[in-house]
C-alpha positions in Angstrom: 14.9 -48.4 21.9 11.5 -47.0 20.7 8.3 -48.9 22.6 5.2 -48.7 20.4 2.3 -47.3 22.5 -1.4 -46.7 21.3 -4.7 -45.6 22.7 -8.0 -46.8 21.7 -11.5 -45.2 22.9 -14.6 -47.8 22.2 -17.3 -45.5 23.6 -16.4 -44.2 26.9 -13.9 -47.2 27.2 -10.2 -46.2 26.9 -7.0 -48.4 26.8 -3.6 -45.9 26.8 -0.7 -47.8 26.9 1.2 -44.7 27.2 0.0 -43.9 30.4 0.3 -47.8 31.6 2.3 -50.1 29.6 0.3 -53.0 31.4 -2.7 -52.1 30.0 -2.3 -53.4 26.8 -4.6 -56.8 26.1 -3.6 -56.5 22.5 -2.5 -59.5 20.6 -2.6 -58.0 17.2 -3.9 -54.5 16.2 -4.2 -53.8 12.3 -5.4 -50.5 10.6 -5.7 -51.0 6.7 -6.2 -47.5 4.7 -6.7 -47.4 0.8 -7.8 -44.8 -1.2 -9.5 -47.3 -3.7 -11.9 -48.5 -1.0 -14.6 -47.0 0.7 -14.2 -47.2 4.2 -10.9 -48.1 6.0 -10.9 -50.3 8.7 -9.5 -52.0 12.0 -8.9 -55.1 13.0 -8.3 -55.8 17.0 -7.4 -59.0 18.8 -7.6 -59.2 22.0 -6.8 -61.3 25.4 -10.6 -62.1 27.2 -8.7 -61.1 30.7 -9.0 -57.1 30.7 -10.2 -56.3 27.2 -11.9 -53.8 25.7 -16.0 -54.3 25.7 -17.5 -53.4 22.9 -21.1 -53.2 20.5 -21.8 -52.6 17.1 -22.9 -49.2 16.6 -20.1 -47.6 19.3 -18.0 -45.0 18.5 -14.5 -46.1 17.8 -11.5 -44.1 17.5 -7.3 -45.5 17.0 -4.2 -43.5 17.3 -0.8 -45.0 17.4 3.0 -44.0 18.0 5.6 -44.6 20.4 5.4 -44.1 24.2 9.2 -42.4 24.8 9.5 -38.8 25.9 10.0 -36.9 22.5 7.2 -39.2 20.9 3.5 -38.8 20.4 0.9 -40.6 19.4 -1.1 -39.9 15.9 -4.6 -40.4 14.9 -5.3 -42.8 12.5 -8.8 -44.0 12.1 -11.9 -42.5 13.6 -15.4 -44.6 13.0 -17.0 -47.4 14.8 -17.4 -50.5 15.6 -19.2 -53.1 13.4 -18.5 -56.5 14.4 -17.3 -58.4 17.7 -16.7 -62.1 18.1 -15.8 -63.4 21.2 -14.1 -66.4 21.6 -12.7 -68.6 24.6 -9.7 -67.2 24.7 -10.0 -64.2 21.9 -12.0 -61.8 21.0 -11.7 -59.6 17.5 -13.3 -56.4 17.3 -13.8 -55.1 14.2 -14.8 -51.1 13.4 -14.7 -49.0 10.2 -14.0 -45.2 9.3 -16.6 -42.7 8.7 -16.8 -44.5 5.0 -18.8 -46.9 6.1 -21.9 -44.2 6.6 -21.1 -43.5 2.2 -21.9 -47.2 2.4 -25.2 -47.5 4.0 -26.5 -44.4 2.7 -28.5 -44.6 -0.7 -30.5 -41.4 -1.8 -32.7 -40.2 -5.1 -31.8 -37.0 -6.5 -30.4 -34.7 -9.1 -28.4 -32.4 -9.4 -28.8 -29.5 -12.3 -26.2 -27.3 -13.5 -23.5 -27.7 -10.5 -20.6 -28.9 -10.1 -19.0 -31.9 -8.7 -17.8 -30.6 -5.4 -21.1 -29.2 -4.6 -22.7 -32.5 -6.2 -20.2 -34.3 -3.1 -21.0 -31.8 0.0 -24.7 -32.3 -1.0 -24.1 -36.3 -0.7 -21.9 -36.1 1.9 -24.5 -33.9 4.2 -27.2 -36.9 3.7 -24.9 -39.3 4.9 -24.1 -37.2 8.0 -20.6 -36.9 7.8 -18.2 -33.9 7.7 -16.2 -32.8 4.8 -12.5 -31.8 5.4 -11.3 -30.6 1.6 -14.0 -30.4 -1.3 -12.8 -29.2 -4.5 -15.0 -28.3 -7.3 -14.4 -30.1 -9.8 -15.6 -29.8 -13.6 -19.2 -28.5 -14.0 -22.6 -30.5 -14.9 -25.0 -29.6 -16.7 -27.1 -32.5 -14.9 -25.9 -35.6 -12.5 -28.4 -38.0 -11.8 -27.9 -40.2 -8.2 -29.9 -42.8 -8.4 -30.8 -44.6 -5.3 -29.6 -48.3 -6.5 -25.8 -47.7 -5.6 -24.6 -46.0 -2.0 -23.5 -42.9 -1.9 -19.7 -44.1 -1.9 -20.5 -45.5 -5.3 -21.2 -42.1 -6.7 -18.4 -40.3 -4.9 -16.0 -42.7 -6.7 -17.9 -41.9 -9.9 -17.6 -38.0 -9.7 -13.9 -38.8 -8.4 -13.2 -40.7 -11.8 -14.8 -37.9 -13.8 -13.0 -35.4 -12.3 -10.0 -37.0 -12.1 -9.2 -36.1 -8.3 -8.8 -38.6 -5.4 -11.4 -39.3 -2.6 -11.2 -40.1 1.3 -11.7 -40.0 4.7 -9.1 -38.7 6.9 -7.9 -40.1 10.4 -10.3 -37.7 11.4 -13.3 -39.1 10.1 -13.8 -36.2 7.5 -14.6 -36.4 3.7 -11.9 -35.4 1.4 -12.5 -34.8 -2.8 -9.4 -33.2 -4.7 -6.7 -33.1 -7.2 -3.4 -34.2 -6.9 -1.6 -31.0 -5.8 2.7 -30.5 -4.8 1.5 -29.2 -1.7 1.5 -32.7 -0.3 3.8 -33.7 3.0 7.1 -35.5 2.2 8.3 -38.7 3.9 12.1 -39.4 3.3 12.7 -43.2 3.3 16.2 -44.3 2.8 18.0 -47.9 2.2 19.7 -48.9 5.5 18.2 -46.5 7.6 14.1 -46.6 7.0 13.3 -49.8 4.7 13.1 -53.0 5.7 11.6 -54.8 2.6 10.5 -53.2 -0.8 9.5 -53.9 -4.4 8.3 -51.9 -7.6 6.0 -53.3 -10.2 6.2 -51.9 -13.9 3.9 -53.0 -16.3 2.7 -51.1 -19.4 0.0 -49.4 -19.5 -3.7 -51.5 -20.3 -4.6 -48.8 -23.2 -2.9 -46.3 -24.9 -6.1 -44.2 -25.8 -8.8 -43.5 -24.0 -12.3 -42.5 -25.9 -15.1 -40.9 -23.9 -18.7 -40.9 -25.0 -21.5 -39.3 -23.1 -25.0 -38.4 -23.8 -25.5 -35.0 -24.9 -25.4 -32.9 -28.1 -22.4 -31.2 -26.3 -21.3 -28.0 -28.1 -24.8 -26.4 -28.5 -24.5 -24.3 -25.8 -25.0 -24.7 -22.1 -28.8 -25.2 -22.0 -28.3 -28.3 -24.8 -27.5 -31.3 -22.7 -31.0 -32.3 -22.4 -31.1 -32.5 -26.5 -30.8 -35.4 -28.8 -28.6 -35.5 -31.7 -28.0 -37.9 -34.7 -24.4 -37.1 -34.9 -22.1 -38.2 -31.9 -19.1 -37.9 -34.4 -17.7 -34.6 -33.5 -18.9 -35.1 -29.3 -16.5 -37.3 -27.4 -13.2 -37.1 -26.2 -9.9 -38.4 -26.8 -6.6 -38.8 -25.0 -3.7 -40.9 -26.8 -2.9 -42.3 -30.5 -1.7 -45.6 -29.7 -3.7 -49.2 -29.0 -5.1 -50.9 -27.2 -7.8 -48.2 -26.7 -10.1 -48.0 -23.8 -14.3 -47.0 -24.2 -15.7 -45.0 -21.3 -19.0 -44.2 -21.8 -21.4 -42.1 -18.8 -24.0 -40.5 -19.3 -23.4 -37.6 -17.0 -20.7 -36.4 -19.6 -22.8 -34.3 -21.6 -20.6 -31.7 -22.8 -17.4 -31.7 -25.0 -15.3 -30.2 -23.0 -15.7 -32.6 -20.5 -15.2 -35.6 -21.8 -12.2 -34.3 -23.3 -10.9 -33.8 -19.9 -12.2 -37.1 -18.1 -10.3 -38.5 -21.2 -7.0 -36.4 -20.5 -7.4 -37.9 -16.8 -8.4 -41.8 -17.1 -5.2 -41.8 -19.8 -3.2 -40.1 -17.2 -4.4 -42.3 -14.3 -3.8 -45.4 -16.3 0.2 -44.4 -17.0 0.1 -43.9 -13.5 -1.0 -47.5 -12.5 1.8 -48.4 -14.6 4.1 -48.0 -12.1 3.4 -49.3 -8.7 4.7 -50.5 -5.2 5.5 -51.4 -1.8 7.7 -50.6 1.0 7.8 -51.8 4.4 9.5 -49.9 7.5 9.0 -49.4 11.2 6.2 -48.3 12.0 5.2 -44.8 11.0 1.8 -43.8 11.9 2.1 -40.0 10.6 2.0 -41.4 7.3 -1.0 -40.2 5.6 -3.3 -41.3 2.4 -2.0 -39.0 -0.3 1.2 -38.0 0.9 4.3 -38.7 -0.6 7.3 -40.8 0.1 10.9 -40.5 -1.3 12.9 -43.6 -1.4 16.3 -43.0 -1.4 20.0 -44.3 -1.3 19.2 -47.5 -2.9 22.3 -49.3 -4.2 23.0 -49.8 -7.7 22.6 -53.8 -8.2 20.5 -56.0 -9.3 18.5 -53.0 -10.9 17.6 -52.3 -7.0 18.4 -48.1 -7.7 15.3 -48.2 -9.9 13.0 -47.6 -6.9 14.6 -44.5 -5.7 11.8 -41.6 -6.8 9.1 -40.1 -5.7 5.7 -41.9 -5.0 2.2 -41.2 -4.2 0.9 -42.9 -0.8 -2.1 -44.9 -1.9 -2.5 -47.8 0.7 -1.2 -48.2 4.3 -1.5 -50.5 6.6 -0.1 -50.6 10.4 0.1 -53.6 12.6 0.8 -53.3 16.0 2.3 -57.3 17.8 3.8 -57.9 20.8 6.7 -60.4 18.7 7.1 -57.5 15.8 6.6 -54.0 17.3 4.7 -51.5 15.2 5.2 -52.4 11.0 4.2 -49.9 8.7 3.3 -51.0 5.0 2.5 -49.0 2.5 1.4 -49.2 -1.5 2.6 -46.5 -3.8 2.4 -45.4 -7.6 4.1 -43.2 -9.8 3.0 -39.7 -10.6 3.1 -38.2 -13.8 5.2 -35.6 -14.0 6.9 -36.4 -11.0 10.5 -38.2 -11.2 10.4 -41.6 -10.3 
């Protein structure tokens, strides 16, 4: 039988239950990862006797897995402590991933004749966070980063315009990339791995996407700063059915970029129309952006509709003394990938 284990490092203090099982003072350990949230989080509820001592600002890392000989621990989060809440019997420690730095950093900066990836690299440097994978994405004749919003918001805006995902890895490094087929696929079989599952199908909230920017757009590379009286031909459209989603972004200053943004936004709307959640025995090696393949669901009451390949959008690992290690996975469909 698998024995769940963890290693938590706070500052220079370590609790490693693979070395000494009795070292565990954790009542509940929860790690939440989400592609649509700037900062992932960890919450540790522990007894007061022999528990970790922590202060806001302490560096933090969490590894999860199993203590058996053929098993190993996997890093699931690297970050820092943001809150400590002591009580008479229980202490709660909360930490955020490196995405917390992106939420706390504000800059004023204007970029000219550069790509989305170059902007992301510069903003990551401002926040003091290393980069893992940053793709170039679309070019921008000009892009303004204002100090009214944190860097995290600007990264989300850039990812939306590029049709990319942006998140922080378990090692605390920034990712900014489009989806590709070169992803780890986790096969989850009914009756073997899956404890519970649900799927939701809804109509896309728009059948047509129109994108408008602030430029003449088609007068050459230097035309982005011009003014125009006729914006009619200078926008991007994807789809032909109602309702229509209107996107207005000043940074979209060329017709080509407007068309690309419209296409990626329409694709995202289609993917969001099919999403779900699955609960499995703890699998800490399952990361954001991975793929899951649901298999073996019986053909009764439509349960077999769950079968297919999906992108992992959110992960929650929860370790308790009573329930062991459980992983909840939130997923959504991928356009062009059979569900």
